[in-house]
C-alpha positions, 0 to 999 in steps of 0.5 A: 500499500502507498502512503499518501499526503493528501491535502483536503481543501475546503471553501468558505464561500461553498455552503457544503465545503463549509459544513464538511470542514466542520464535520472534519473537525468534530468528528475526526481527530484532526490536530491544529498545526503551526501553519496557516494557509490563506489565513486559515489554520491547517489541520492534520490527521495521520493514520496508518495508511495516510497523512491528510491536511485539511485547508480552508481557502476564503475563496471559491475552489473552482476560481483559486489557484492558491492550491498550486501552494500546497505540498501533497501526492493529491489535493482533494477539493470538498465541495457542493454540486450544482445541478437538478438532483440530489448527488455524490459525485466525484470527478477529475478536472480540466476543460476541454473548450473554454475555461468558463468555470475556472482553470484554463482552456482546452487543459486538463489537470492530473489525477489519480483514477484509483482514488476516484475509484475508491471514493466512488465505490465507497460513496455507493456502500454508504448510499446502500447502506443509510436510509438517510441517503437513499435519495442521492444519485451517486455518480462520476461526472465528466471532466470539467471546471477549474482550477488549473493546478500543476499537482494531481487534484480530483473534486468530491461533491454534495449536490445538487442544492441548498438544502443538500448542501446543508444536508450533514448526512450527506456531507459526513458521508464525504467526509467519511469517504476521503479519510476511510477510501484514500486507498488506490483501487483498479487492476486496470486504468481508462480514459472514456469517450462518450456518454452524458455528463453523468456517464452511466456506463462508466460510473457502472464500470468504476463500480462493478469491474476492476477499471478506474476510470481516469479523465472522460470526455462526454459526447458534447465535447468530442467535437472540441477535441483534439490530439493535444487534448487527447495527449493530455488525458493519455499523460494526465493520470498518477496511473499508466493508462491502459486503454481508451473506453468508448460508450459506442452508441452515444457518439456519431461515427465521425465521433468515433472515427476521430477518437479511434484515429487518436488512439491508433496514432498513440498506440493506445487499445480502445474497447467498446464500454458495453464490451466490458460490462458483459465480460 
């Protein structure tokens, strides 16, 4: 098992994140360090598996690049999610097009797919075990928004509106997941193409197979895709990418041909998502 130093970054401008920061300090034995970050106290917790450092930003995560000042193996942003249904989500970050919500245009941030897999599996387990979470969708999200970071990062979120952001049961599930499931899982790693923003098939693959999902590009962003972005996807993970997964039916022939062409040029094998699920 790899011992990781993990930075948990919360934000004062985010209701769910504020709640999670309070839960970390109330429910887990974090100790105050002698450090300040963004004028706020930094707390530490060492477990048998990882060293966690808890940070608090004065500004919203997605527009702040202050986390580049943090020294850690992985930066985990504990955040709210805005959407249409209650949800618990995990995703890599970056932009396939214009950086409208932080980060940089057509730039991806390195991530750790095996931690993403562990988190989504733990959230799913808690959702099934706890009646108070029964109305929450557990899903991966495709890669989106900022901030831009030089270090590996991911977001883990509570959605979708204020009542959910203030649901301490949901916020606590995210906190527990970060502390208890920051373990690398999965025997193979894939990048994904197709499906929607909440990728049903890729989430199912992450939950039910040994495959870990890294950056994923949804159908609506494939037309923005170019060779440089493909190379970024291929290299923007702490783990070696073993193959590309294509949600075949969600893409047009021209979209599939473009992705397959990039795979062949990079000598990266590709598989149909549905074939992985029926194996």
